[in-house]
TILO-728843 format. One line per field, with one value per residue: residue number from 0; residue in three letters; x, y, z of N, C-alpha, C in turn. Coordinates in pm, 1 decimal. Example, Ala and Ser with C-alpha at 12.3 -4.5 7.8 and 13.67 -1.06 7.14 Angstrom:
2
n	0, 1 $
res	ala, ser $
n.east	1319.0, 1285.0 $
n.north	-569.0, -225.0 $
n.up	780.0, 708.0 $
ca.east	1230.0, 1367.0 $
ca.north	-450.0, -106.0 $
ca.up	780.0, 714.0 $
c.east	1320.0, 1290.0 $
c.north	-330.0, 3.0 $
c.up	780.0, 787.0 $
***
This chain:
136
n	0, 1, 2, 3, 4, 5, 6, 7, 8, 9, 10, 11, 12, 13, 14, 15, 16, 17, 18, 19, 20, 21, 22, 23, 24, 25, 26, 27, 28, 29, 30, 31, 32, 33, 34, 35, 36, 37, 38, 39, 40, 41, 42, 43, 44, 45, 46, 47, 48, 49, 50, 51, 52, 53, 54, 55, 56, 57, 58, 59, 60, 61, 62, 63, 64, 65, 66, 67, 68, 69, 70, 71, 72, 73, 74, 75, 76, 77, 78, 79, 80, 81, 82, 83, 84, 85, 86, 87, 88, 89, 90, 91, 92, 93, 94, 95, 96, 97, 98, 99, 100, 101, 102, 103, 104, 105, 106, 107, 108, 109, 110, 111, 112, 113, 114, 115, 116, 117, 118, 119, 120, 121, 122, 123, 124, 125, 126, 127, 128, 129, 130, 131, 132, 133, 134, 135 $
res	met, gly, gln, tyr, thr, asp, ala, asp, glu, arg, phe, val, thr, glu, ile, asn, gln, ser, leu, val, gln, arg, gln, ile, ile, asn, ala, asn, arg, phe, ala, gly, val, met, ser, met, gln, ala, glu, pro, asp, asp, arg, met, ser, thr, cys, leu, lys, ile, thr, arg, asp, glu, phe, lys, gln, glu, thr, asn, arg, thr, lys, leu, arg, glu, ser, ala, trp, gln, ser, phe, val, arg, arg, val, gly, asp, asp, pro, ser, gly, trp, thr, lys, val, gln, arg, his, asp, glu, gly, gly, tyr, ile, thr, ile, thr, phe, ser, pro, pro, leu, pro, asp, glu, gly, arg, phe, asn, gly, leu, ser, ala, leu, arg, gly, lys, asn, ala, gln, asp, ile, ala, asp, asn, pro, asp, leu, ala, glu, pro, tyr, trp, glu, leu $
n.east	7590.0, 7673.9, 7688.0, 7930.8, 8076.1, 8117.2, 8267.5, 8488.7, 8594.7, 8660.2, 8859.8, 9058.1, 9115.2, 9216.7, 9446.4, 9594.7, 9627.1, 9772.8, 10008.4, 10110.8, 10146.9, 10349.8, 10555.7, 10605.6, 10688.0, 10920.3, 11072.3, 11106.4, 11246.2, 11494.8, 11575.1, 11821.9, 12019.4, 12329.3, 12470.6, 12770.4, 12865.6, 12761.7, 12427.1, 12282.8, 12035.4, 11690.0, 11552.8, 11324.0, 11092.8, 10792.5, 10657.4, 10367.1, 10182.1, 9882.8, 9644.2, 9397.7, 9226.6, 9257.0, 9153.0, 8889.7, 8810.4, 8850.8, 8659.7, 8428.6, 8314.5, 8152.9, 8191.8, 8417.1, 8403.4, 8559.5, 8546.0, 8510.4, 8755.8, 8930.1, 8841.2, 8910.8, 9192.9, 9249.5, 9152.8, 9311.8, 9552.8, 9520.5, 9666.7, 9736.7, 9964.8, 10183.5, 10320.5, 10233.4, 10263.1, 10132.8, 10165.7, 10064.0, 10015.6, 9902.9, 9915.7, 9967.4, 9759.5, 9756.9, 9844.0, 10111.7, 10181.4, 10367.1, 10502.6, 10657.6, 10872.8, 10828.6, 11043.7, 11288.2, 11312.5, 11576.7, 11648.9, 11532.0, 11539.2, 11525.1, 11553.3, 11830.9, 12059.5, 12050.7, 12090.4, 12347.4, 12493.4, 12461.9, 12585.3, 12850.2, 12912.9, 12899.7, 13101.6, 13321.6, 13336.1, 13388.9, 13582.7, 13594.4, 13335.5, 13268.2, 13367.8, 13291.8, 13085.2, 13124.7, 13389.9, 13532.5 $
n.north	10414.9, 10759.1, 10977.3, 11129.2, 10998.9, 10742.5, 10815.7, 10932.1, 10707.3, 10545.7, 10706.6, 10708.5, 10434.9, 10405.1, 10566.3, 10420.1, 10172.8, 10257.5, 10350.9, 10113.3, 9970.0, 10128.4, 10084.7, 9813.7, 9824.6, 9983.4, 9814.5, 9591.4, 9708.2, 9761.1, 9517.1, 9275.0, 9450.9, 9560.3, 9790.3, 9979.0, 10119.1, 10258.8, 10367.4, 10674.7, 10757.7, 10690.4, 10464.1, 10325.5, 10414.4, 10616.4, 10938.6, 11121.8, 11396.2, 11548.3, 11775.9, 12003.2, 12083.7, 11876.2, 11661.9, 11749.8, 11754.8, 11483.0, 11356.6, 11454.4, 11695.0, 12010.3, 12205.2, 12221.8, 12119.7, 12191.1, 11991.2, 11761.0, 11747.8, 11715.7, 11469.6, 11305.1, 11332.7, 11211.8, 10954.4, 10863.7, 10847.4, 10644.7, 10378.5, 10075.7, 9922.9, 10085.4, 10185.3, 10410.2, 10754.9, 11068.0, 11405.1, 11722.5, 12024.2, 12293.1, 12566.4, 12560.5, 12420.2, 12140.4, 11789.3, 11563.3, 11232.3, 10981.3, 10677.1, 10421.3, 10161.0, 10078.9, 10197.8, 9980.0, 9847.3, 9882.6, 10116.4, 10318.7, 10561.6, 10653.2, 10943.6, 11175.9, 11102.4, 10823.9, 10774.2, 10886.2, 10715.6, 10463.3, 10520.1, 10569.0, 10317.8, 10150.6, 10267.1, 10224.0, 9947.0, 9915.9, 10125.7, 10214.2, 10250.4, 10509.1, 10666.8, 10877.9, 10738.7, 10813.5, 10871.3, 10643.7 $
n.up	10180.6, 10124.6, 9833.7, 9833.0, 10030.4, 9921.9, 9694.7, 9819.8, 9950.7, 9730.6, 9617.2, 9819.9, 9823.2, 9562.9, 9581.2, 9774.2, 9639.7, 9415.8, 9536.3, 9647.2, 9410.1, 9288.2, 9471.4, 9426.4, 9158.5, 9187.7, 9355.4, 9191.0, 8981.7, 9092.6, 9183.4, 9218.9, 9153.3, 9240.7, 9449.2, 9427.9, 9634.7, 9950.4, 9938.4, 9963.1, 9887.0, 9900.8, 9712.7, 9694.3, 9827.4, 9801.2, 9741.0, 9749.9, 9640.9, 9726.1, 9643.6, 9775.9, 9574.6, 9385.4, 9532.0, 9560.9, 9289.7, 9212.1, 9364.0, 9271.7, 9373.7, 9414.0, 9594.7, 9870.3, 10186.4, 10497.8, 10691.1, 10536.4, 10401.2, 10622.4, 10718.0, 10502.3, 10507.9, 10754.9, 10699.2, 10481.0, 10605.8, 10783.2, 10848.8, 10953.2, 10912.2, 10917.0, 10701.9, 10562.9, 10577.8, 10656.9, 10587.2, 10669.5, 10489.4, 10549.2, 10482.1, 10212.2, 10111.2, 10071.7, 10107.5, 10180.9, 10105.1, 10219.3, 10133.4, 10264.2, 10392.1, 10738.0, 11000.5, 11137.7, 11472.5, 11563.3, 11446.4, 11581.4, 11835.8, 12173.3, 12258.5, 12249.8, 12395.0, 12393.6, 12120.7, 12084.9, 12254.3, 12126.8, 11880.5, 11971.1, 12078.3, 11845.9, 11690.5, 11854.5, 11838.5, 11566.3, 11415.4, 11148.6, 11071.3, 11128.8, 10931.7, 10658.2, 10407.6, 10144.2, 10128.5, 10158.6 $
ca.east	7678.0, 7636.2, 7763.7, 8067.6, 8142.8, 8161.7, 8374.1, 8606.5, 8650.2, 8723.1, 8982.0, 9155.6, 9154.2, 9302.1, 9575.4, 9665.6, 9665.4, 9878.0, 10131.4, 10161.9, 10195.6, 10476.9, 10653.5, 10639.5, 10767.0, 11052.7, 11144.4, 11144.6, 11345.4, 11625.6, 11605.6, 11940.5, 12116.9, 12415.9, 12539.4, 12913.5, 12891.4, 12638.1, 12337.8, 12210.5, 11901.0, 11589.1, 11500.4, 11206.2, 10975.2, 10720.6, 10591.1, 10256.5, 10121.6, 9741.1, 9592.6, 9255.0, 9156.7, 9254.1, 9057.3, 8757.2, 8784.0, 8844.0, 8539.2, 8315.6, 8253.4, 8153.2, 8251.0, 8486.5, 8394.3, 8678.7, 8524.5, 8533.1, 8901.1, 8988.9, 8804.8, 8994.4, 9331.1, 9253.6, 9129.1, 9426.4, 9663.0, 9484.1, 9736.2, 9791.1, 10093.8, 10289.0, 10389.3, 10184.3, 10275.8, 10071.0, 10209.9, 9976.0, 10073.4, 9781.6, 9937.0, 9967.9, 9636.9, 9781.3, 9909.4, 10202.0, 10166.4, 10491.1, 10482.3, 10787.5, 10873.3, 10850.7, 11178.3, 11302.4, 11335.4, 11715.0, 11664.8, 11455.7, 11612.0, 11445.2, 11633.0, 11962.9, 12162.0, 12047.6, 12154.0, 12490.6, 12548.4, 12467.9, 12691.2, 12979.9, 12932.9, 12928.9, 13233.8, 13421.7, 13345.3, 13444.7, 13606.8, 13569.7, 13194.8, 13256.5, 13416.2, 13185.9, 13088.1, 13172.0, 13534.7, 13595.2 $
ca.north	10529.7, 10871.4, 11002.5, 11171.4, 10895.9, 10640.7, 10875.1, 10945.6, 10574.0, 10505.1, 10784.9, 10656.4, 10302.5, 10424.5, 10616.0, 10308.8, 10076.0, 10316.9, 10353.8, 9976.2, 9936.9, 10196.5, 10014.6, 9690.6, 9865.7, 10024.9, 9696.6, 9509.5, 9781.1, 9753.8, 9379.6, 9221.1, 9556.6, 9576.3, 9919.0, 9968.1, 10187.7, 10286.3, 10457.3, 10760.8, 10782.4, 10587.3, 10443.1, 10240.8, 10483.3, 10707.7, 11051.6, 11167.7, 11522.8, 11560.5, 11908.6, 12011.6, 12089.5, 11742.2, 11583.9, 11797.6, 11710.3, 11336.1, 11310.6, 11522.3, 11796.6, 12147.4, 12278.6, 12132.2, 12159.2, 12158.8, 11862.6, 11654.6, 11741.4, 11658.6, 11327.9, 11241.1, 11329.4, 11107.4, 10822.8, 10822.4, 10820.5, 10535.2, 10261.8, 10000.4, 9861.1, 10182.0, 10222.8, 10537.7, 10872.6, 11185.8, 11533.6, 11831.2, 12152.5, 12374.9, 12693.7, 12536.1, 12352.2, 12005.4, 11694.6, 11469.3, 11096.6, 10907.5, 10533.9, 10356.6, 10062.3, 10135.1, 10180.1, 9869.8, 9893.4, 9925.5, 10250.5, 10412.1, 10595.5, 10728.4, 11054.5, 11196.9, 11028.1, 10685.7, 10775.2, 10907.4, 10593.7, 10359.7, 10560.8, 10546.9, 10172.5, 10097.4, 10318.1, 10153.1, 9812.1, 9921.3, 10267.4, 10246.4, 10289.4, 10653.2, 10734.9, 10900.7, 10633.6, 10866.1, 10885.7, 10511.2 $
ca.up	10193.3, 10040.5, 9710.9, 9860.6, 10109.4, 9826.1, 9612.7, 9907.1, 9972.3, 9603.8, 9600.0, 9916.3, 9773.7, 9445.5, 9631.0, 9837.3, 9536.7, 9332.7, 9615.1, 9653.5, 9276.5, 9268.3, 9555.0, 9355.2, 9041.4, 9234.9, 9404.9, 9076.1, 8902.5, 9156.7, 9224.5, 9155.6, 9126.8, 9356.8, 9454.2, 9451.7, 9761.1, 10022.0, 9866.3, 10056.8, 9836.1, 9916.7, 9577.8, 9703.1, 9879.7, 9713.2, 9806.0, 9666.6, 9682.9, 9692.0, 9677.5, 9805.7, 9445.7, 9325.8, 9610.0, 9522.3, 9152.5, 9206.6, 9433.7, 9205.1, 9459.3, 9363.2, 9706.9, 9962.6, 10327.0, 10577.7, 10759.2, 10438.1, 10380.9, 10743.8, 10720.1, 10401.0, 10557.4, 10858.1, 10637.2, 10400.3, 10697.3, 10872.3, 10796.0, 11066.6, 10879.8, 10944.3, 10578.0, 10510.8, 10665.5, 10596.4, 10641.4, 10624.7, 10450.8, 10548.4, 10413.5, 10067.9, 10072.5, 10023.0, 10195.8, 10116.0, 10154.5, 10197.5, 10145.4, 10278.0, 10500.3, 10871.5, 11055.0, 11233.2, 11610.2, 11583.1, 11390.7, 11665.3, 11957.8, 12269.3, 12308.6, 12191.9, 12468.5, 12344.8, 11988.8, 12107.3, 12312.7, 12023.0, 11787.6, 12036.7, 12088.6, 11712.3, 11648.6, 11935.2, 11782.7, 11431.1, 11388.0, 11007.7, 11053.4, 11148.4, 10810.8, 10558.6, 10305.3, 10015.8, 10135.1, 10174.6 $
c.east	7633.9, 7727.8, 7909.2, 8144.5, 8196.8, 8278.0, 8502.0, 8674.7, 8719.4, 8856.4, 9091.6, 9205.5, 9247.2, 9440.5, 9656.5, 9713.1, 9778.3, 10011.4, 10193.2, 10218.3, 10331.2, 10587.0, 10699.4, 10725.9, 10908.5, 11134.7, 11191.8, 11251.3, 11485.0, 11660.6, 11727.9, 12045.2, 12199.5, 12486.6, 12686.2, 12953.5, 12757.3, 12555.8, 12262.4, 12066.1, 11811.4, 11521.6, 11372.8, 11080.0, 10918.0, 10658.1, 10490.0, 10199.5, 9976.8, 9694.0, 9444.2, 9174.4, 9148.7, 9153.8, 8915.0, 8718.8, 8763.6, 8719.0, 8414.2, 8240.6, 8254.7, 8211.8, 8316.1, 8478.1, 8519.6, 8664.0, 8547.2, 8682.7, 8968.3, 8961.2, 8889.3, 9138.5, 9345.6, 9244.2, 9251.1, 9547.5, 9638.4, 9540.9, 9799.7, 9926.9, 10210.3, 10363.6, 10353.2, 10195.8, 10219.2, 10123.3, 10120.9, 10056.8, 9955.8, 9798.3, 9932.9, 9842.5, 9658.8, 9837.7, 10012.2, 10185.2, 10294.0, 10464.9, 10618.4, 10781.6, 10894.1, 10994.3, 11182.0, 11332.9, 11477.7, 11742.7, 11590.4, 11531.6, 11525.2, 11532.7, 11772.3, 12070.2, 12165.7, 12114.4, 12305.0, 12557.5, 12563.1, 12575.5, 12828.3, 13012.3, 12971.6, 13066.5, 13345.1, 13442.6, 13413.1, 13463.9, 13582.2, 13424.7, 13174.7, 13301.8, 13300.8, 13199.3, 13140.7, 13323.1, 13605.4, 13648.8 $
c.north	10637.4, 10887.1, 11036.7, 11067.9, 10786.0, 10692.6, 10890.9, 10810.7, 10522.7, 10576.7, 10734.7, 10519.7, 10314.6, 10476.2, 10499.7, 10206.7, 10129.8, 10322.6, 10214.5, 9935.6, 10002.0, 10129.0, 9887.0, 9722.1, 9902.1, 9905.5, 9610.7, 9577.4, 9764.4, 9614.7, 9330.8, 9324.3, 9575.5, 9710.5, 9896.1, 10037.9, 10209.6, 10388.9, 10544.9, 10784.6, 10662.3, 10571.3, 10358.8, 10319.3, 10581.9, 10817.9, 11109.3, 11296.3, 11524.3, 11697.6, 11900.1, 12013.7, 11952.6, 11654.2, 11621.8, 11745.3, 11559.0, 11279.9, 11382.2, 11619.2, 11930.9, 12240.4, 12177.2, 12189.0, 12114.0, 12023.1, 11745.1, 11636.6, 11674.9, 11508.7, 11249.1, 11225.7, 11220.7, 10968.7, 10775.6, 10790.0, 10705.1, 10404.7, 10185.5, 9936.7, 9954.7, 10227.9, 10363.0, 10647.2, 10992.7, 11309.7, 11642.6, 11955.2, 12249.5, 12504.8, 12677.2, 12465.1, 12212.9, 11918.2, 11617.5, 11335.0, 11022.9, 10761.2, 10467.1, 10258.1, 10130.4, 10109.4, 10059.0, 9927.0, 9943.8, 10062.8, 10356.9, 10434.6, 10684.0, 10835.8, 11057.6, 11116.6, 10881.8, 10675.5, 10792.6, 10780.0, 10482.4, 10392.0, 10531.1, 10398.1, 10114.4, 10141.9, 10249.8, 10011.4, 9810.9, 10068.0, 10307.9, 10290.7, 10439.7, 10733.4, 10757.6, 10800.6, 10683.7, 10886.9, 10752.2, 10459.0 $
c.up	10095.4, 9921.0, 9740.3, 9940.3, 10018.0, 9741.7, 9693.7, 9925.0, 9846.1, 9584.5, 9693.9, 9870.1, 9654.2, 9485.2, 9686.7, 9734.1, 9449.9, 9406.4, 9625.6, 9517.5, 9248.5, 9349.2, 9485.1, 9233.9, 9083.7, 9282.4, 9288.5, 8991.0, 8961.0, 9208.1, 9148.0, 9120.5, 9252.8, 9347.8, 9483.9, 9581.4, 9830.0, 9944.9, 9966.6, 10013.3, 9860.2, 9780.9, 9577.8, 9738.9, 9779.0, 9796.2, 9707.4, 9724.9, 9633.6, 9737.8, 9711.1, 9675.8, 9380.1, 9399.3, 9570.4, 9383.6, 9146.1, 9273.3, 9384.0, 9295.7, 9387.5, 9468.4, 9798.7, 10103.0, 10399.9, 10645.4, 10663.7, 10413.2, 10500.9, 10753.6, 10620.5, 10451.1, 10664.1, 10794.8, 10558.2, 10487.9, 10792.2, 10816.8, 10910.0, 11038.2, 10910.0, 10819.8, 10531.9, 10615.5, 10591.5, 10666.5, 10582.1, 10593.6, 10435.1, 10471.0, 10261.8, 10018.9, 10017.0, 10134.7, 10113.1, 10186.0, 10118.6, 10227.6, 10147.7, 10394.0, 10635.0, 10917.0, 11146.6, 11372.0, 11631.1, 11523.2, 11469.6, 11796.1, 12045.2, 12332.2, 12247.7, 12264.0, 12423.8, 12208.2, 12002.1, 12159.3, 12210.0, 11920.6, 11845.7, 12045.5, 11952.3, 11663.1, 11726.8, 11881.2, 11645.9, 11392.3, 11242.2, 10983.4, 11066.4, 11026.0, 10714.1, 10444.8, 10172.8, 10012.6, 10148.8, 10044.4 $
***
């Protein structure tokens, strides 16, 4: 592999390892902690911002070609587990990488009518579920 290809791969590997390490830290920090009410905040997931300049610096480039940046964005988002989501912010020259557990099937809805139907069914089964958790 070439100089930049090796550096790109090292950078992607370091990103992935750091995200997994943060997930472990977060899980261990909150292990055994019981919330007194529903928590709207996701205290487990991590969001990482990587700028084009940081990518260039971390891979020892003097110039950054668009094709190299695009290849990096594709590579860092290539996660078959579904934990890593990449969002591009072209106007700002950066990407955000969110590392969080994939949604279970019961949290996915194929259209608004399916979501409405599931909400109505759950509320019919237990009307208290419709009350805002902060008012219970």
